[in-house]
N, C-alpha and C positions, 0 to 999 in steps of 0.2 A: 620630509626635511628634518623632523625631530629624530627619527631613527638614524639618519646620517650623522647628526650632531652627537648622538649617544655613542655611535660606533667610533667616532674620532676621539671622544673623551675616553672611552675604554682603551683605545690604542695608546693614548698618551699615558694613561695610568699604568699600563703594562710596562711601558718604557721606563717610567720613574721607579717602579718596583724592581725592575731588573738591574738598573745601573745606579750605583750609590751616588755618583757625582751629579745625578739629576734630582736628588732628594729635595733641594731648595725649591723645586717647582711644585711640591706637594700642596702647599697652602693655596697658591693661585688656582690649582686644579680643583680643590675643594669648593672654592667660591664659584668656579665655573660649573660645577655639578649642580649647585643650588640655582644658578641662573644661566642656563646654556645660551651661548651667543656665538654665532659663526665668526664674527669679527674678532672676538676675544680668543676663540680657539685658534684662529689664524695667527694672532699675535703670540700666543703661547708656543705654537709650533715653530715660529720664527726664532724665538728665544732659545728653545731646545736645540734647534739647528745650530745656532751660534755656539751653545755649550758643547755640542758634539764636535764641531770644528775645532774648538779649543782643545778638547780631549784628544782629537786626532793629532794635533800639533804636539801635544805633550807626549803622546806615545811615540811619535816619530823622533822627538829629541832623545827620549829614553832609549829607543832602539839604536839610534846613531851612537850613543855613548857606549852601549853594550857591544856594538860591532867594533868600535875603536878599541875597546878593552880587549876584545877577542883577538883582534889583529896583533895587538902589542904582545899578548901572551903567546900567540902562535909564532911570532917572530923570535921571541926569546927562546921558545921551545925548540925551534929549528936550529938556532945558533948553538945552544947548549947540548942539544941532542939528549935530552933527559925526559924521563917519564913523570916528573913531579907535577907538571901542569896539566896532565891528561884529565884528571878529575874536574879541575876548574874549567877546562875547555868544554867538557861535556855539560857542565852546569850552565855555562854561558850560552852554549848552543840551544839548550832547552829553554832558557829565559828568552832568547831571541826568537825562538819558534813560537813561544807563548805570546810575545809582544806582537809578532806578525799576525797571529790569529786574532788577537784583540783589535789590532789596527784594521784588519780586513772586515771584522764584524762591525766595528764602529763606523767604518766608511759605508758599509752596506746600509746600516740603520740611518746614517746621515742622508744617503741617497733616497731612502724611502720617505724620510721626513721632508726632504726637499720636494719630492713629487707630490706628497699630500699638501704641503704648503702651497705649491703652485696650483693644484686643483682647487683648493679652497679659495685661493685668491681669485681665480677665474670665476668660481661659483658665486663668491661674494660680489664681484664686479657685475656679473650678470643679474644677480638678485637686486643689486642697487639700481641698475639700469631699468629693470622691470618695474621696480617700485616707483622710480621717477616717472616712468611712462604712465603708470597707473594714476599717480597724482595729477599728472598733466591731463590725462583723459577725463578724470573726475572733475577737475576744475573747469575744463572745457565744457563738459556736460552740464555742470551747474550754471555756468554762464549762459548756455543755450536755454536751459529751463527758465532762468530768470528773464531772459529776453522774450521768450515765448509767452511767459506769464504776463509781462508788461504789455506785449502786443495784444494779447487776448483782452485784458482789462480795458486798455485804451480803445480797442475796436468796439467793445461793448458800451463804452461811455460816449462815443461819437454821436450816436443817435440822441443821447441826452443833451449834448451840446446843440444839436439841430433843433430840438424842442425848445431849448432856451432862446435861441435866435428867433424862432417863430413867435414865442411868447412876448419877447421884448418888442418885436415889431407890432404885434397885435395890441399891446398895452398902449402904445403911442396913438393908435387909431380907434380906441374904444373907451367908452365911459362906463361900461358895464363891469362893476367890481366882481360880480359873481363869476363872470367868464374868466377874469384874471385869476381868481382864487382856484377855479376849476383847472386852469392851465398849470398853475404852480403845483397843485396836488398831483396832477398827472406826471409832471417832471419828478416829483418826490418819489412816486411809486416806481418810476423807471430806475431811479438811482438805487432804491431799495432792492429791486429785482436783480440789478447787476451785482450788488454786493452779496446778496443771498446766493446767487449762482457761484460766487467765489468762496462760499462756505461761511459767510458771516451769519451769526444768529443774534437777533435782538431780543433781549430778556427784559420784559416790562413787569413792573410790580404795581399791584393795586392796593387801595386802602383796605386795611384789615389783614393783609398778608403778614406772615411772621418774618421778622428780621433775620437774614442769613449773612453772617460775616464773610462768607465765601463769595457772595455776589453783590452785597450791599455795603454802602458807605454812609454812615449816619452823619449828615452835615448840620442837622438841627434836631434838638431834643425838646420834648414837652413833658413835664412831670405830671404824673397821675397817681391817685391813691388807690386805684383799682388794680389788683394783682393780675386780673385776667387780661388787662390791656398792656402789660409790660412787654416791651420789645415788639409791639405791633406797629406796622407802618401806617402813618397818617396820610402822607403825601409823597409822591415820587416827583423829583425835579428833573432827573435825567435817567434814561434807561441804561441798562448794562449791555455791553457788546462782547460777543464771544466768537472766536475764530477757531474752528475745529474743537480742540480740547483746551485752548488757552483763552483765559479771560483778558480781553484787551482793556476794558474799563469797567469798574464796578458801577452799580446803580446808585445815584445820589438820592437819599431819602430823608424824610422827617419821621422820627419814631417816638413812641411813648417810653418813658422811663419811670419806674416806680419811685415815688417820693418817699424819702426816709422820714419816719415820724419823729417830731421834735420831742426831746426828753426834758419834761418840766420837773423840777425837784419839788416834791411834796413832803412836808414834815410829818413824821409818824408820831403816835402818842408818846412813845418812849423818848423821842427827841425833844418834844415840848416839855415833858416832865423834867428831863435833864436840864434844859435851859432854865426852868423855874428854880431848880435847886441851886444852880450856879448863881443866879441873881440874888437869891436869899442869902447865900454865903457872903457875897460881896457887900450886901447891906449890913450884915452882922459885923463885918470887919471895919466898916466905915461909920464911926460914931457921928460924924458931922452930918451924914446923910439922914440918920435917924432923928437928930436934934432939929434939923431943918423941917422934917416932916411933922414933928410935934409942934413946932412953932407955927407951922401953917395951920 
């Protein structure tokens, strides 16, 4: 598919380089080179086709004018029976021949562009249909997989429901708590087995384990002064659950956190000495303070 796109881009580039009137399409072509796209190539071919058709009309108009001019000169030439128009007639015939050549070449190129445009349109339509069918099949397969997954899980849970019904009936007819507990534990193990078979992993944490932010969530903190206990789990409230490589729920735990030491301000010898000097200076400046001390 990529080689086909590149071939079409090269073909368009050759056309633009060959014909001056197609130069305005150079910039769109450069963008198309950076990001090839069959739909955009199709659009560019359609625009070039329109430009070629306009050029054909322009050449036809110019050709008609030359032919009219030639007929007028030939008529005057035959009436006057003179050779003064021979050179101009030859020149016009040459120009008309050149215009016809240009017209034929442009028409041929236009036909080629039209064929490429039609082929690309068909290819794009087929590709679009194929993609839509692929999306439809994929969605259908996904729905089928979801349905089968649900059927499998529900089928595996039906025996658990049966166990629940049996337990509920037996609870009404028994006074033995141990049997009730044993029945509930059995049902719990059945549920765990079903979930494990579906890929569920239960991650439990014990007292003394290191806190891991990837699987743990600290919901309670206890401060400690022992560095060795920092971020150590004290208690687990809820286990973590993991399905394949995805963590469904982190484990809720209580952890130790290192207590920051309180900073008490203690006066140094220099601070005490400075304080005494300031007090002495204040007493010297205040005579009333000295007199009152003397009177006392």
